[in-house]
N, C-alpha and C positions, 0 to 999 in steps of 0.2 A: 504493499500500499504506499502510494506517494504521499508526502506531507500535505498536498493539495486535497487529495482523497480524504485524507485522515480529518481534514478540517471541515469537509463536507458531510463526514458521518462520524463525529466524535465519539468514540467509545467502541468503535468497530475494529480497533486496532489489536495487534498482538499483545494480549495480556501477560504472556510470559516474559517478555522483555520489552516493555514500552519505552525504556529510557532513551534509546538512540532517536526515536520519533520525537520525544519531549525535547531533547537537544536541538533537533532540526527546527521545530517550532520556535524555540526560544531564540535562534539565530534569525528568524523573520521578524522578531519583535516580541514584546512581553504581553501584549494584549491583542486578541484576535476575535472577530466575529465568526461563530461556527454553526453548523447545524448538528444537532445531536444524532445518534444512530437511529432514534426513534422518530426523526423527523422535526422535532422542536428547534427553533432558533434560540441561541444563547450566545453569551460572550465568554471567552476563555482567557483566564489569567495565568501565565507561567512563569513571570519573572518574580524574583525573590522580594525585592523591594515593594513592587506593585502588589503581590499577594499579601504581604505583611500589612500594608496600608489597608487593602480592601477587607481583611478579616476584621478589622477594628473601626470601619467606616459606617457611622450611623445611617448614611444614605444607602447602604446596602442591607435591605431588610431580611430577617430570617423568617419572618412570618409568612411562610409559604401558603398557608391556608387562606390568608388574605388576598395573597396573589392569585390563587386560584379562583377566588371569588371574583376578581375584578378582571381576569384574563384567561381565555381558553388556550393561551400559549404558553402557560407555565406547566411545570411537571415536577412532580414531589419525589424526592430521593428516598432511596431504600430506608426502611425504619419508621415509616409513617403510614401504619396500616388502616387507620381509621380514626374516627373522632374520639374514641375512648382513650386512645394514646397521643392525642395532638396537642397537649398543653404541657409540654416539658421544655427545658431550657434551650434545646436546639431548634425549637419552633416559634419562639417569641422574642420580642424586642424589649428593651427598656421602655417603661419602668417595670413591666411585668417580669422580664427576665432577671432584673435586679432582685426583685421580692423573691422570685423562686430560688434564685442562687443563694441568697442570704438564708432563707429557710432550709434549703438542702444542706448548704455548708454547716449549719448549726447542729445538723445530726451526722453528717459524713465528715467527721473532723480528723486531723491529722493523728490525733491520739488514737482514735478508733482504727485507722489504717495501720498505724504502727503496731498496735496491739495484735494484729493479724500475723506479724511476722513469723512467730513460732509454729502456728497452724499451717501456714503456707509451706514452711519447710518440711513439716511432717508429711503434708500431702506430697510433696515433691518425692520424698524418700519412698512412701508407699507406691507411687506410681513407677519410680526407677527400680524398686525391689521387684515389681511385676515384670518389667522388660528383662531384668537380670535373670529371673526365674525362666523366661522362655528360652534362654541359652544364647552362648556367644555368637553362634552362627545363624540365629533365627533371623527371619526377614520380619521387620516390625514397622508398622506405620506409625511414624512418631507423632503425627497430628491426632490421630484417633486415640492413641494410648498416652499421650503425654500433654502436648500443646493445647488441645482442646480441653480435656477434662480438668486440668489444673485450675485455669481461671473460672472455667464454668462453676466448678465446685466451690471455689472460693467466693464468687459472687453471691451464690445460693446460699451459703452458710452465713455470710455478711447480711444478706437481708432477712435470712430466716426461712427460706423455702424449705419445707419438709422433704427428706431424701425420697418418699415415696412419690412425690410430685415432679422430681428433677427430670426423669427421662422423657416424660410426656412434654414438659415445658421445652426441653430441649428440641424435641421434634417439631413443636409447634413454631418455635422461634426459627428454626431452620426453613421451614415452609414460607414464613412471611419474609425472609431475607432474600428470596429468590424473585427477581422481577417478573411480571405476569404479562405474556406477549399474547395469550390466547384466552378464550372465555373458560376454558377448562381449567388454565392455570389460575386465572383469577378466582374462580369458585373453590379451588383448592386452597389458595391463599386466604380467601374469606372465611372458609370453614376453620383453618388455622387460627385467624386472628380471633374468632368467636370463642374458640377454645382456650386461647391464651388469656383473653380478657376475663373468661369465667375463672380460671385458675387465680389469676391475680386478685379479682374480686373476692374470692373465698379466702385467699391469704390474708387480705386487708381485714375482712370480717373476723377472721379468727384472732388476728392480733389485737384488734379493737376489743374483742371480749376477753382475751388472755394476754396482755402486753408482757413482752419480755425484753431482754437486752439487745435483740436484734435491730438492724437497721431499720426495717419496715415500722416497727414499734416507735423508734425515735423519730421517724418522719411522720407519723400520725401524731405524735406529740409535739413536734416543733411549733415553736411560736414566735412571732416577731411582733411584740406588742399585742394588738387584738388580731392580728393576721395569722392564717394557717393555711395549709395546702387543702384545695378542694378535693373532692373525690376524684374528679377528672384529672387534676394536677398530679395527685398521689398515684394514680394508676399510670399516668404517664411518665412520671418520674421513675417509678420502679421499672418500667419497661426500658426506658433509656439507660438506666443504670445496668440492667442485665445484659442489653445487647452491647453496649459500649465497654461493659466490664469483662466481657469474655471474649468476643470475636476478634477484638483489635489486639489484645494481649496474645491470643493464640496465633495470631499472624505475625506479631513481633518475634515470638519464639521459633515458629517455623522458617519465616524469611531469614531471621538471624542465624539459624543453624546452617542453612543452605549457604548463605553468604560467607561464613566463616570456613565451611567445608570447600568452598570455591577458592579461598585464598588461605592456603596453609601457613604462610608466614604470618598473617594476622591471627590465625587460630593459635599457632604455637606462641605468640606474644601474650595472648590472654591466658593461656596455660602456665606460662613461665613465671607468672606472678603469684607466688606463694601466698600473699597477704589478701589477695582477691581484690585488691583495690582497682585494679585495671578494668574489672568488669563493669564499673560504673561508667567510664568513658567509653568503653566498647558498646554499651547498650545505646548511649546517646548517638555514637556513630552509625549504629546499625538503623536506628530510627530515621536518622538522616538519609542514609544510603537507599534504604528500601522501606519506604514508609508503608505501614500497614493500611493507612487511609490515603489513597493517592490523590483523592479530590475531596475537599470539604463539601459539606451537604450544602444544597443549592441556596443562593441569596437572590434577591429581587430589588432591582433599583427602585428607589422612591423619588429620585431626583437624578439629573444628569451626573455623571461622575467622570472626571477628566484625568488621564494618566498620559502626561506629556501631550502629544499632538493627537491622541486618540480619546475620543469622549463616548462613554457608553451612555445611550439614551435612558431617560426615565421609563419605567415600565418593562424593564428587560431583564431576563433571568441571567444569572452570572455563575459560573463554575470557577472555582479557584483550585488549580493544581498544586496540592502541596509537595507532591513527588517531584514535580518539575521545579518548583522553585527550591526545593533542597539540593538540587544538583545545578543551580545556576551558577555559572563559571564567574560571573561578576562578583559574587558573593563568598564562593567557596573555591579554593585552591585545588586545582585537579579534582573537580567534583565527582568524577566516574571511578576515582580510587578509593577503595576501602582502606581506611587508615584508622585504626583504634586508638593510636596516639595522637590524633588529631587534636589541635588546641580546641578548647570548648567552643562551640558554635551554637549560634541561636537558630537551631533548626526549627521548622514549623510543623513538625509531625503532630503536636498535639494542639495546632492552631495558634492564636495569638490574640491578645487583647481581651474584650469582653467575654467572648465565648471559649477562652482557653480551657482545656479539657480538666474537669474537677477531678477527674480519676487519675491523672498522671502520676502522683506519687504512688498509688498502688500498682499501676502498670510497671513503673519503673522497679518497684521492689519485686514483683513477681517474675519480670525479665531477668533482673540481675540473679535472683537465688536459682530460677530454673536453669539458666545457662551455666552458671558456675557448677552446680550440682551435677548436670548431665554431662559436662566436658570432665569433671574430675572423676565420675563414676566410671565413664567409658572413653578412655584414652585412645581407643583406636577405632572410635565410631567411624562409619564411613556410609555413603550411599550404596543402596542395594540395586539401583537401576542406572542406567546412563542419565548423566546430568541433563542432557537435552531432552529427556523425556518428562521431566517434571512440569506439572500444569498448575497455573494459578487461577483461581475461578471466581465464583460468586455470579454465575450466570452473565448477563449482560450489564450488570451494575457498575457504576462509575466510583462508588464510595468505598468500597471495601475490596481489599486485594490480599488474598491468602492462598496457600496451597490446598488443593483438594486432598492430597495425602503425600506423604514424605516418607517412602521406604527406605529404611536404614538397616544395617547390620551393626548391632552394638559392639561386637567383639567382646574380649575378656573384660570382666568388671574389676576395677581397682579396689583395694581394701576400703570399706567404708569407714570414714572418720567418725562415725557415731559410737 
């Protein structure tokens, strides 16, 4: 696909390695009018400085439901299945966003996140024990056996989702996150949406009757003066936390493992640091190098917005490519080179400004602990398939990018430090 063709059908490009295309588009300019693969018109931002500015510009609204009401040319990104989940922080603007973020932040505190560290490590050890038990020569799907269940279990435990509900919840969420191109696919997603709504409504009702120390109870109890979360806001926030709390972290782990296996010198650098301090910088570089969220969720201009000599008109949908911005050669030296010793960068993998990811500290902690433990436990970890056979998925969606599976051979396990 040529660059011109890509701009005429943005989203139809090669998901396995989109970065050469992103670089070609950047060389043509930082901001472009595009047609999405589904036929909708939009503007695409690929430059770092332009993306950073756009992420925090109040003229770019996040209230896509208002945009849908005012224009049949708007399209809603993945993760907005219906009205029950339509009022979380990614779908509203200030002052509603400010109020919601303040209420959620009062429950989702740094202390609560840090208090999970021991439990996260215990879950990691359990999952790695199961991989070790399969044998050193076993072919293991690292997504299904490790990268996905770890963050999904963590967010379910954090929220207080009963273990008996988690498998059904996971299946329902999986159906919701696949774009719907046919009536049959839409009906399947609608049924999944109804099921997830029912499960979350039952969870809230149970926590209202029997409050505990889990996050859902804290969200129910959260107050800011006389303000509290409405039922719709509560359900929407729980949904957002589940989706953002597991899918992106699973992709961080999976994408990160592949990047390190493809760069043995960088893998050796991470493993050579017995103190484990190198992993924090490595995770930041992996987030920059292969962002789990290649595009931010859609925005909509409520007024004209100028970027140099390019002006995006009012009433237009805008797509910000975080993955492209994170490899902007104007901002990053040798942006296509993985360098775990790269000086601290202001990557945009978690967004920027008003909508900066609230769960970033949890994702960082899970990524650091998961990669450290995996690489220490299995020093001979290797791919079980040809490198070029790996596939990055999430249907035709633009917002999420992760491996559909990651077949590996773990090799002999090192002695456990426990």
